[in-house]
VORO-478742 format. One record per residue (C-alpha): residue in one letter; x, y, z. Coordinates in steps of 0.001 Angstrom, whole numbers, padded with zeros to 6 digits, always signed. Layout:
BEGIN
aXYZ...
This chain:
BEGIN
x-000014-000097-000140x+003058+002630+000723x+004401+001212-002991x+001210+002077-004304x+000631+001127-008242x+000728+004197-009380x+004053+003448-010658x+006187+001306-012852x+007695-001520-010713x+009794-004393-011788x+009684-007347-009497x+012381-009955-009630x+011645-013166-008231x+014998-015034-007546x+015361-018934-007664x+018240-021277-006642x+019744-023727-008981x+017323-026172-006740x+014363-023950-008454x+013440-022615-004392x+012758-019077-004113x+015991-017321-003006x+014686-013939-002859x+013126-010668-004662x+014216-007314-005741x+012020-004050-006818x+013071-001651-009294x+010989+001720-009898x+010693+003590-013056x+008060+006065-013236x+006687+007406-009985x+003306+009277-010576x+004333+012056-007886x+002016+014343-009486x-000656+012549-008491x+000541+013691-005077x-000485+017268-005175x-003528+016821-007946x-005688+014023-009301x-007948+013844-011832x-012023+013649-011269x-012898+010051-009846x-009334+009472-009237x-007697+008723-005924x-004142+009768-005237x-001708+006957-003291x-003546+004848-000944x-001264+005364+002143x-002850+008994+002617x-006584+007869+003086x-005178+004658+005146x-003200+006831+006983x-006326+009222+007801x-009056+007032+008412x-006871+004307+010314x-005055+006312+012881x-005831+006438+015972x-006686+009934+018290x-003440+009770+019795x-001718+009257+016324x-003903+012110+014654x-002677+014635+017649x+001219+013246+017411x+001333+013461+013777x-000812+016658+013416x-003269+014827+011325x-006445+017041+010352x-010006+015851+008922x-009621+014601+005095x-011569+017473+003866x-009107+020243+004916x-006193+018721+002582x-005992+020929-000798x-004029+018279-002035x-006835+015484-002395x-009363+017390-002777x-010479+016143-006199x-009319+012563-004988x-011513+011786-002116x-013210+008698-003525x-013838+005430-001648x-013771+001810-003097x-016438-000446-002478x-015181-003357-000655x-011922-001707+000536x-011619-000671+004432x-008744+002268+004526x-008641+001784+008107x-007841-001950+008062x-005270-001526+005275x-003470+000869+007476x-003260-001445+010270x-002321-003970+007428x+000523-001763+006254x+002022-000852+009385x+002451-004922+009972x+003859-005335+006399x+006444-002696+007369x+007514-004416+010590x+007587-007693+008808x+010204-005562+006016x+012353-004830+009089x+011347-001356+009561x+011503+000054+013291x+009272+001743+015103x+011334+004821+014728x+011502+004528+010770x+007786+004091+010865x+007157+007127+012562x+009369+009169+010376x+007411+007616+007194x+003977+008900+008791x+005855+012151+010056x+006564+012693+006189x+002780+011606+005016x+001013+013912+007163x+003666+016594+006058x+003047+015974+002758x-000428+016485+003156x+000191+019698+004946x+002276+021315+001962x-000857+021983-000030x-002538+023976+003164x+000385+026464+003027x-001615+029843+002101x-000249+032637+000874x-001378+036272-000895x+000178+038622-003065x+001446+042134-001747x+000219+045132-003375x+002779+046832-005880x+005242+044051-005194x+006416+040874-006251x+006651+039646-002789x+004116+037297-001552x+003477+037004+002333x+001983+033882+004514x-001690+034483+005381x-000861+032370+008715x+002092+030667+009613x+000452+027817+011365x+000671+024930+008789x+004515+026135+008098x+005163+025432+011950x+003310+022439+011749x+005340+020978+008905x+008676+021964+010570x+007376+020365+013599x+007163+017204+011344x+010210+017462+009264x+012946+018708+011924x+013396+022439+010141x+013508+025593+012144x+010383+027350+011280x+011699+031101+010843x+014479+029519+008371x+011493+027614+006234x+009567+030686+005828x+012805+032859+004505x+013863+029895+002275x+009899+029802+000902x+009190+033281+000608x+012981+034994-000269x+015153+032249-001188x+018723+033143-001205x+019935+032721-004814x+023522+033562-006631x+023335+036300-009395x+026891+036489-010864x+029184+036022-007946x+026923+037239-005253x+024181+035968-003577x+021202+037905-002837x+017334+037327-001780x+014629+037240-004190x+011463+037776-003886x+008968+035234-004480x+005346+036025-005874x+002271+033746-004985x+002342+031265-007914x+006688+030773-007188x+005940+030038-003679x+002932+027389-004547x+005271+025877-007405x+007909+025859-004638x+005820+023704-001700x+004280+021155-004741x+007534+020519-005919x+009279+019935-002119x+006272+017986-001335x+006511+015644-004502x+010132+015000-003681x+009955+014183-000100x+007184+011531-001372x+009312+010129-003944x+012133+009801-001772x+010426+008013+000695x+008663+005632-001617x+012325+005027-002891x+013642+004521+000810x+010465+002012+001563x+011645+000116-002052x+014939-000201-000877x+013735-001079+002565x+012186-004163+001087x+015161-005159-001021x+017394-005163+001467x+015391-007808+003289x+014500-009893+000412x+017624-009674-002105x+019885-012664-002378x+022918-012970-004269x+022993-016553-005504x+025211-017678-008435x+023640-020084-011303x+019999-019045-010102x+017531-017793-012497x+014580-015490-011601x+010861-014157-012859x+010153-010865-013750x+007127-008982-013267x+006722-005784-014842x+003676-003912-013579x+002657-000677-015445x+000071+001719-016340x-001220+001069-019777x-001623+003506-022359x-003562+006742-021608x-005641+008765-023425x-007150+011476-021512x-008846+014754-022621x-005812+016791-021804x-002485+014708-021927x+000629+015955-020172x+004190+015100-019949x+003568+012309-017713x+001368+010628-020325x+004044+010956-022938x+006162+009053-020921x+003668+006304-019993x+002557+005771-023612x+006117+006130-025029x+006693+003195-022421x+003904+001672-023683x+004968+002464-027537x+008316+000331-026302x+006254-002745-024988x+003918-002932-027569x+007068-003159-029757x+008377-005993-027878x+004872-007524-028037x+004603-007418-031550x+008360-008791-031884x+008068-011588-029795x+004655-012594-031346x+006650-012055-034774x+009254-014760-033543x+006484-017391-032170x+004619-017120-035232x+008052-017388-037496x+009041-020702-035103x+005586-022404-035081x+005580-022035-039281x+009043-023211-039302x+008424-026136-036861x+005425-027504-038414x+007189-026786-042414x+004807-024150-043837x+006057-021768-046070x+004766-017948-045048x+006264-014413-045521x+005449-013260-042325x+006153-009246-041445x+007542-008119-038260x+004885-005660-037228x+007178-004644-034288x+008612-002351-037206x+005257-000669-037675x+005663+001252-034308x+009087+002455-034802x+008276+005926-036862x+006248+006842-033171x+008718+005748-031478x+011567+007599-033287x+009501+010620-033295x+009858+010731-029444x+013292+009272-028849x+015433+010136-031614x+017825+012999-031877x+015852+016082-032832x+012717+014306-031429x+010202+015633-028653x+012185+014662-026102x+015308+015604-027466x+014313+019411-028148x+012475+019585-024935x+015875+018657-023075x+017667+021379-025678x+015200+023893-024900x+015373+023337-020971x+018840+025011-021582x+017999+028367-022923x+016919+030810-019979x+014155+032588-021833x+012770+029399-023116x+008935+029031-022642x+006624+026037-023035x+005345+028015-026142x+008653+027938-027891x+009209+024460-027438x+005590+024035-029292x+006931+025916-032073x+010533+024250-032190x+008402+020681-031907x+006095+022220-035036x+008800+023070-037062x+010594+019837-036670x+007841+017416-037017x+006285+019093-039635x+006497+016258-042442x+006417+013493-039702x+003524+010794-040429x+002855+010513-036769x+002761+014003-035985x+000019+016378-036284x-000717+020010-035074x-003790+020750-033059x-006614+019564-034514x-009069+022326-033890x-008282+026262-032851x-010701+025312-030170x-008914+022630-028504x-006512+022968-025234x-004212+020998-027118x-000799+021926-028293x-000045+018948-030850x-001072+015414-031488x+000772+011962-031805x-000556+009217-033328x+000222+006357-031389x-000763+002706-031910x-003775+003033-029833x-004992+006182-031463x-004349+009918-031681x-003519+011405-028466x-003854+015428-027989x-000764+016599-025771x-000747+019782-024082x+002911+021320-023061x+001888+023256-020098x+004734+023305-017460x+006626+020598-019516x+010096+022653-019083x+010029+022638-015223x+008514+019311-015392x+011574+018112-017299x+013911+019821-015115x+012387+019298-011855x+013983+022276-010258x+013898+022257-006010x+013893+025296-003898x+018147+024928-003028x+017305+026899+000223x+014847+024231+001372x+016427+021276+000510x+019431+022495+002405x+017063+022707+005338x+015833+019240+004614x+019638+018224+004360x+020503+019319+007603x+016951+018132+009341x+017409+017269+013347x+015456+014424+012370x+018002+011835+010945x+015544+010047+008570x+014587+013407+006819x+018354+014193+006559x+019598+010940+005250x+016633+011039+002546x+018234+014387+001360x+021711+013459+002031x+022839+013505-001767x+021371+016555-002810x+025039+017936-003513x+025135+015780-006484x+021955+014312-007330x+021521+014358-011009x+017918+014707-010291x+017981+018371-009889x+018158+021566-012160x+021764+022967-012254x+020037+026114-013654x+018104+029056-012124x+014894+029261-013714x+013557+032959-014569x+009967+031782-013737x+010092+029670-010828x+012873+031470-008739x+014430+027574-008012x+018174+026530-008206x+019642+023881-007134x+023325+022407-006704x+024903+020293-009257x+028370+020105-010441x+028898+020780-013958x+028117+018408-016266x+026071+016418-014257x+022548+017767-014829x+020244+014997-016124x+016510+016026-017008x+013636+013789-016108x+013362+012437-019405x+017062+012038-020099x+016999+009571-016759x+013707+008198-017899x+015075+007432-021214x+018086+005769-019405x+015597+003360-017372x+013576+002505-019986x+016770+001428-022054x+017919-000629-018927x+014414-002255-018497x+014160-002905-022525x+017632-004760-021972x+016396-006939-019354x+013008-007923-021292x+014637-008658-024546x+017193-011106-022507x+013942-013086-021100x+011023-014712-022499x+008013-012514-022007x+004646-013592-021237x+002060-010805-021829x-001135-010463-019204x-003623-007544-020436x-005871-006372-017047x-009448-005088-018402x-011703-002818-016196x-015344-004066-017086x-016947-000901-015511x-015806+002366-013645x-017887+001726-010689x-016167-001447-009763x-019147-003481-010027x-019630-007136-010575x-021275-008602-013387x-021443-005229-014934x-019722-005038-018606x-019472-001726-020603x-019033-002610-024258x-017402+000876-025540x-014952+001035-022150x-013839-002493-022723x-013160-002603-026437x-011405+001216-025787x-008898-001273-023367x-008812-003566-025954x-007535-001380-028200x-005218+000640-025623x-003375-002378-024330x-002386-004030-027596x-004928-006930-027741x-006418-005780-031444x-003007-004991-032410x-002133-009204-031158x-005224-010062-033339x-004317-008200-036159x-000898-009843-036654x-002347-012984-036049x-004838-012822-038891x-001994-012060-041475x-000971-015830-040749x-002974-018760-039606x-004463-017763-036155x-006423-021410-035394x-004009-024328-035052x-005780-027703-034343x-003702-031125-033887x-004470-033640-036403x-006450-036097-033889x-008335-033480-032397x-009415-032246-035963x-010374-035413-036943x-012448-036409-033525x-013878-032889-033820x-014928-033055-037727x-015247-036407-038554x-018931-036434-038626x-018840-033833-041168x-017118-036186-043587x-018434-039675-042918x-017362-041021-046029x-013957-039608-046394x-011848-041649-044385x-011807-045866-044739x-012346-047997-041572x-009062-049189-040140x-006040-047296-039268x-005254-044025-040929x-002369-041635-040448x-003396-038303-038801x-001939-036264-041435x-003623-038266-044373x-006901-038194-042280x-006775-034609-042168x-005982-034315-045693x-009032-036237-046812x-011502-034521-044854x-010077-031222-046009x-010690-032470-049742x-014057-033992-048874x-014820-030268-047241x-013997-028491-050217x-012445-025424-048382x-010897-022947-050351x-007111-023509-050436x-005801-020463-049170x-007731-020810-045840x-005926-023969-044446x-002330-025336-044673x-001086-029096-043171x+001794-028831-040934x+003800-031829-039553x+001344-032300-036686x-001397-029599-037087x-003672-028087-039418
């Protein structure tokens, strides 16, 4: 429950040479941390927030400064209950799971302090001073609670939030922050704290479960969100859909290999096309040099760049690409469209530069790294060399961070590296694909919404797989089974006594007078 499903997780279960489970390992890829601060309608944020609020005792609520769920801005859109799910009981199960994973009572309390603090960041209220760029707190009660939970001096935190000290040339100055910049700073810090705690929990699990055995094997389970097409799609959806394009290409290629092997084994000649190549133009559009992600990285280096200058570059570069299209309608909120295998997806490039740089308020990061709470301090102990932080001051956000020259990596670069590593692992294994279908949005049993199911079949590649199979001979039946099932249709085709299965099937087909193009006779199957 702490390690929510709103991320791409690769679970590796290892076996020793005797075939017994020897350990396990979890690798996380794209945590949908934007869900921490906002959710789509009828969507929930991470389960741990609901579990903590509904499962905490009165004493725990006082200790961890918890409030009523309706008081938290960050989950105002995601206050959704799930039929048959008891968040309070799940909270007890989560605590028990952490104990089983050898988390100490102090570590569990630290995690709960983080969860409470993350929610409180959304309740920081600021207003803009008249005739000034300076924002001020309307009430410092929330910031005091945050500092209490995270072990920071409240006065220093408020200064870092409202007037951070930044380097301009060779000197340091205190730069006034406006209302939007303060809110952005709170959101980015909340997401960063949650992400680091999430990874800490995954690391704790790995430390307990991992075992190094030579000569063993493993079964890997990749749990990833399916293709996403919303009314408005952002940077997170592009990353998810890019991953699904790569996985669908692997699926198509795997089917191609299996089909070729089947025909080769049965001695059937058939010119089969590797449909994995069909997806390459769309993948190139996203990942190639001067592609959508490369142009985004390039634009992040220009101080005066904006989301709109990025969109203009994309349009100029992609104008003649078959998988790219400008916004379909002048009334549309989208900036451009990409033709994925699942259909056209409209993307809006709002705040893509900021999301790609993922900048943090360096002043607040320094306070967190020096926190009186050792757990919080350890979460941020690597901030002096963390490649996930921006090395540039952003004119719009007023955020900077500390990275030595040459170490800066954008979110898209890190994600591409992780994806390449994952695809390398998948190509070295024998993959099997499981498609999960939601029958209805109400989570009711026995209710099937046909349009919803059809859309999922299209988005998760099932229809694509059927299309590939239909290029060859999708139905295969063993000779014995074919004779047993259909001999009643051709009672005079097979003489009494023994007849070889292949000859019997050939005689039955001749009697049925099927079009020759509809069937082939293999060595063991028709």
